[in-house]
Structures are given as structure tokens and as C-alpha cells.
MIVEXTI-865400 format. One line per field, with one value per residue (C-alpha): residue number from 0; residue in one letter; x, y, z. Coordinates in steps of 0.1 Angstrom, whole numbers, plus 5000, padded with zeros to 4 digits. Example, Ala and Ser with C-alpha at 12.3 -4.5 7.8 and 13.67 -1.06 7.14 Angstrom:
% residues 2
num	c(0, 1)
residuo	c(A, S)
xx	c(5123, 5137)
yy	c(4955, 4989)
zz	c(5078, 5071)
% end
This chain:
% residues 259
num	c(0, 1, 2, 3, 4, 5, 6, 7, 8, 9, 10, 11, 12, 13, 14, 15, 16, 17, 18, 19, 20, 21, 22, 23, 24, 25, 26, 27, 28, 29, 30, 31, 32, 33, 34, 35, 36, 37, 38, 39, 40, 41, 42, 43, 44, 45, 46, 47, 48, 49, 50, 51, 52, 53, 54, 55, 56, 57, 58, 59, 60, 61, 62, 63, 64, 65, 66, 67, 68, 69, 70, 71, 72, 73, 74, 75, 76, 77, 78, 79, 80, 81, 82, 83, 84, 85, 86, 87, 88, 89, 90, 91, 92, 93, 94, 95, 96, 97, 98, 99, 100, 101, 102, 103, 104, 105, 106, 107, 108, 109, 110, 111, 112, 113, 114, 115, 116, 117, 118, 119, 120, 121, 122, 123, 124, 125, 126, 127, 128, 129, 130, 131, 132, 133, 134, 135, 136, 137, 138, 139, 140, 141, 142, 143, 144, 145, 146, 147, 148, 149, 150, 151, 152, 153, 154, 155, 156, 157, 158, 159, 160, 161, 162, 163, 164, 165, 166, 167, 168, 169, 170, 171, 172, 173, 174, 175, 176, 177, 178, 179, 180, 181, 182, 183, 184, 185, 186, 187, 188, 189, 190, 191, 192, 193, 194, 195, 196, 197, 198, 199, 200, 201, 202, 203, 204, 205, 206, 207, 208, 209, 210, 211, 212, 213, 214, 215, 216, 217, 218, 219, 220, 221, 222, 223, 224, 225, 226, 227, 228, 229, 230, 231, 232, 233, 234, 235, 236, 237, 238, 239, 240, 241, 242, 243, 244, 245, 246, 247, 248, 249, 250, 251, 252, 253, 254, 255, 256, 257, 258)
residuo	c(M, Y, Q, N, L, L, Y, Q, V, Q, D, G, I, C, T, I, T, L, N, R, P, E, V, Y, N, A, L, S, T, A, L, I, E, E, I, T, Q, A, F, T, Q, A, G, N, D, E, A, V, R, V, V, V, L, T, G, T, G, E, K, A, F, C, S, G, A, D, L, K, G, G, M, A, G, G, G, S, L, G, E, S, L, R, K, F, Y, N, P, M, I, L, S, I, R, H, L, Q, K, P, V, I, C, R, L, N, G, I, A, A, G, A, G, C, S, L, A, L, A, C, D, V, I, I, A, A, D, N, A, K, M, S, Q, I, F, V, S, I, G, L, I, I, D, A, G, S, S, F, F, L, P, R, L, I, G, S, Q, K, A, F, E, L, A, S, T, G, R, I, V, E, A, K, E, C, F, E, L, G, L, V, N, K, V, V, P, T, S, E, L, D, I, T, V, E, T, M, A, K, I, Y, A, K, A, P, T, Q, A, V, G, L, I, K, K, V, L, N, Q, S, Y, H, S, T, L, E, E, M, L, E, L, E, A, T, H, Q, D, L, A, G, K, T, Q, D, F, V, E, G, V, T, A, F, L, Q, K, R, P, T, N, F, Q, G, R)
xx	c(8225, 8229, 8259, 8251, 8234, 8235, 8203, 8200, 8171, 8173, 8146, 8119, 8140, 8151, 8180, 8187, 8220, 8229, 8265, 8283, 8304, 8329, 8302, 8283, 8257, 8247, 8218, 8230, 8206, 8218, 8213, 8179, 8168, 8182, 8164, 8131, 8139, 8149, 8117, 8097, 8116, 8110, 8073, 8070, 8089, 8066, 8096, 8101, 8080, 8098, 8124, 8153, 8168, 8202, 8235, 8271, 8294, 8287, 8288, 8260, 8227, 8224, 8238, 8212, 8216, 8250, 8258, 8293, 8279, 8253, 8216, 8198, 8186, 8201, 8182, 8149, 8149, 8112, 8116, 8144, 8120, 8092, 8114, 8136, 8129, 8092, 8090, 8116, 8095, 8063, 8079, 8084, 8050, 8031, 8050, 8024, 8051, 8067, 8099, 8123, 8150, 8182, 8195, 8232, 8244, 8235, 8203, 8204, 8182, 8166, 8184, 8162, 8131, 8141, 8143, 8110, 8093, 8099, 8074, 8097, 8130, 8155, 8184, 8219, 8227, 8252, 8226, 8214, 8188, 8188, 8165, 8196, 8179, 8176, 8214, 8217, 8186, 8162, 8129, 8123, 8114, 8112, 8082, 8095, 8067, 8042, 8060, 8073, 8040, 8023, 8051, 8060, 8033, 8034, 8054, 8082, 8083, 8087, 8115, 8135, 8128, 8136, 8168, 8181, 8197, 8211, 8189, 8207, 8193, 8180, 8160, 8148, 8133, 8118, 8102, 8088, 8110, 8123, 8108, 8138, 8174, 8199, 8237, 8255, 8267, 8230, 8217, 8220, 8204, 8176, 8168, 8171, 8147, 8120, 8126, 8121, 8088, 8075, 8090, 8066, 8036, 8005, 8022, 7990, 7973, 8003, 8004, 7967, 7972, 7999, 7976, 7947, 7969, 7984, 7949, 7941, 7951, 7933, 7900, 7869, 7859, 7831, 7856, 7880, 7852, 7844, 7880, 7884, 7854, 7866, 7901, 7889, 7871, 7904, 7922, 7894, 7900, 7937, 7951, 7967, 7933, 7922, 7955, 7952, 7917, 7926, 7957, 7936, 7910, 7936, 7956, 7988, 8013, 8005, 8023, 8016, 8029, 8022, 7994)
yy	c(1912, 1948, 1970, 2000, 1985, 1954, 1933, 1907, 1887, 1868, 1857, 1877, 1909, 1924, 1949, 1973, 1991, 2020, 2011, 2041, 2052, 2071, 2097, 2093, 2071, 2098, 2090, 2082, 2070, 2035, 2035, 2050, 2023, 1996, 2010, 2009, 1974, 1962, 1974, 1957, 1925, 1928, 1933, 1902, 1880, 1863, 1856, 1893, 1907, 1940, 1961, 1980, 2008, 2022, 2034, 2021, 2037, 2060, 2094, 2093, 2076, 2094, 2128, 2134, 2136, 2128, 2163, 2153, 2125, 2147, 2149, 2116, 2113, 2147, 2174, 2183, 2182, 2175, 2146, 2132, 2133, 2117, 2089, 2081, 2097, 2095, 2058, 2052, 2070, 2054, 2019, 2026, 2041, 2015, 1986, 1969, 1960, 1982, 2000, 2011, 2037, 2031, 2066, 2062, 2097, 2127, 2126, 2156, 2167, 2137, 2115, 2133, 2127, 2090, 2087, 2105, 2081, 2053, 2043, 2044, 2063, 2053, 2077, 2075, 2105, 2118, 2117, 2149, 2160, 2188, 2200, 2213, 2219, 2256, 2260, 2253, 2272, 2243, 2235, 2204, 2173, 2134, 2138, 2162, 2187, 2159, 2145, 2176, 2195, 2163, 2156, 2190, 2215, 2240, 2268, 2246, 2228, 2262, 2272, 2240, 2240, 2276, 2277, 2242, 2243, 2212, 2197, 2177, 2144, 2157, 2184, 2159, 2139, 2170, 2181, 2147, 2139, 2107, 2082, 2076, 2088, 2064, 2064, 2052, 2021, 2011, 2018, 1983, 1966, 1991, 1987, 1949, 1948, 1968, 1948, 1915, 1928, 1935, 1902, 1884, 1907, 1901, 1914, 1919, 1938, 1961, 1966, 1975, 1999, 2016, 2017, 2033, 2058, 2069, 2081, 2099, 2134, 2133, 2120, 2131, 2113, 2095, 2083, 2070, 2052, 2034, 2027, 2012, 1990, 1978, 1970, 1954, 1929, 1921, 1917, 1895, 1870, 1864, 1834, 1857, 1870, 1834, 1828, 1860, 1852, 1816, 1826, 1851, 1825, 1799, 1825, 1818, 1839, 1845, 1828, 1850, 1838, 1869, 1853)
zz	c(6670, 6683, 6677, 6699, 6729, 6751, 6753, 6780, 6794, 6827, 6851, 6834, 6834, 6801, 6805, 6776, 6780, 6757, 6748, 6733, 6763, 6742, 6734, 6767, 6750, 6726, 6702, 6667, 6640, 6645, 6683, 6680, 6656, 6678, 6709, 6690, 6678, 6713, 6729, 6701, 6707, 6745, 6738, 6717, 6741, 6766, 6789, 6794, 6823, 6829, 6810, 6826, 6805, 6814, 6799, 6801, 6826, 6856, 6840, 6815, 6809, 6776, 6765, 6739, 6701, 6687, 6673, 6663, 6642, 6626, 6633, 6629, 6593, 6582, 6564, 6581, 6618, 6619, 6596, 6617, 6647, 6628, 6613, 6643, 6677, 6677, 6670, 6697, 6724, 6713, 6715, 6752, 6759, 6739, 6755, 6777, 6803, 6829, 6820, 6847, 6840, 6858, 6857, 6861, 6851, 6830, 6809, 6786, 6757, 6739, 6765, 6792, 6771, 6768, 6806, 6811, 6787, 6812, 6838, 6868, 6872, 6899, 6899, 6913, 6935, 6909, 6881, 6865, 6840, 6815, 6788, 6770, 6736, 6740, 6744, 6707, 6697, 6695, 6713, 6735, 6716, 6718, 6740, 6767, 6758, 6768, 6798, 6816, 6822, 6834, 6859, 6872, 6860, 6831, 6849, 6861, 6827, 6809, 6832, 6827, 6789, 6783, 6804, 6798, 6833, 6848, 6875, 6902, 6914, 6947, 6929, 6903, 6931, 6948, 6915, 6908, 6877, 6893, 6917, 6939, 6944, 6960, 6965, 6934, 6953, 6959, 6924, 6911, 6941, 6942, 6905, 6908, 6938, 6919, 6887, 6906, 6920, 6884, 6872, 6895, 6890, 6868, 6837, 6816, 6844, 6848, 6810, 6810, 6839, 6818, 6787, 6806, 6824, 6790, 6781, 6813, 6804, 6771, 6784, 6804, 6836, 6817, 6790, 6817, 6835, 6803, 6795, 6830, 6824, 6790, 6802, 6835, 6813, 6796, 6830, 6843, 6814, 6823, 6841, 6866, 6877, 6884, 6903, 6923, 6935, 6942, 6962, 6981, 6991, 6999, 7019, 7001, 6981, 6944, 6916, 6887, 6853, 6832, 6813)
% end
């Protein structure tokens, strides 16, 4: 079904693997469209409780736009963003399921934006990030202007965006760009452990948490209090809420079904 990525679902975990190792998983038009399609598919599949996004190989998660292949869509760069990149990023942020980035190597340019769009980032100790756009005379895009200041503050965001310097895994963790850094040999087991936690979590509640947090920086306290009340009503109508309360009262482990 997919030509540029691998899509697998097992035990509630959907793994989406960018699969263009010959160009360090660079973003071609076809790959961007497939990423958007894959996240839409994962969102529509009730069997999927969590998504893991990664890249083939150990050198690169995603090296950014495929410059050798031509900018996605050609012509206007702005139209390329609107038609291809923006829907890709929104498909991740609007997915009401947790998304874990398995950062297996360099994430540069739009590849860095792609990683930052995820809910949790677990990085190998050889991973790196770079807002490399400025090195070819462009500004940051694919959501980095939104994610960076919220994660690391406006001054540090300006520094990384305006220099394009490579940030090693250790500094990424210290800045708050990633959640955890582990030895490469432990990356798979660490990602799997976290994915299994989410695969057994109350999926709708986690999705609603993500939806509410997406609005936090745009809203007043009063608006967020109302948003909490509205979405708490939705969470309270799920089967997992009934299961959670029942398990608590019966003093037994929960058995959430994601419904």
C-alpha cells in the first residue's frame, strides 16, 4: 500500500517507518503524502492505541526536504507548505492518540519539525537535531516556529533557528527538545516499553488530554477551565472511565479497551 514508508500494527501499536534510507529518509512529495495518509489510517483504526514514528537505519530519522529531488510541489515554496507539509504536521497534532518519535539519528530541517510534532521523543545517544533551513537561506517551517518557542523559549529558539547549528542528543535533552536519551542499543526496548504503556491506556482520555493541551497557549485561564469541563464530560462517557472507577473500587488492575 505504501511505497516510501513501512506501516505495521501489532498489539495496539502502529509503527510508521520512513523508508528512504538512500537519501536519509528525506521528504519527497510522495513520502509526505504517505505520512499524512498513514496517520489518517492510524486515526481511523480502532485497533491502534499508539503510534511510533521512526526512520529506517541508524544514521537518520529524517534529513528534511529532498532537495535533490526538487522541492515538494515545485513552484511557490509557500504553496508547497500549504499543500504538503502543513497537512502532514496537522495529521499528527490532530490525531487523538499518542505519537512517540523514535529518534534514531539526525532530524534536520522539516525532519526536525516532524519529530517535534510528536507527543513524546525518545532519542538514541547518537541522534542530533538541526534547524538547518537558514543554511540555504530559508526560514524555519513545518511547524518549528510553533513548537520551538513553546519547548525551549523564544531566545533559544531564535538561536537555533538563526544559526541552524547541530544540537547533539545530550543538549537536546537538556534544552527540553526530547523526553529521554538512551544508548542506541537500548532505543528499541525503551520505545517499546513506553508504547506498551500507551497501548494499555484509556486511549480516548489520552487523546482528549492532547486535544486540550493543543489549545493551552492560545487560551485564557477561563477558556481552558471551560475546555476542561467540556472534555471531561466526554471522558466521563467512555467505557474506560467506568472500567477505571470499577477497577479502583475493586482494587484490581485496570483493563482499558480504548473505548
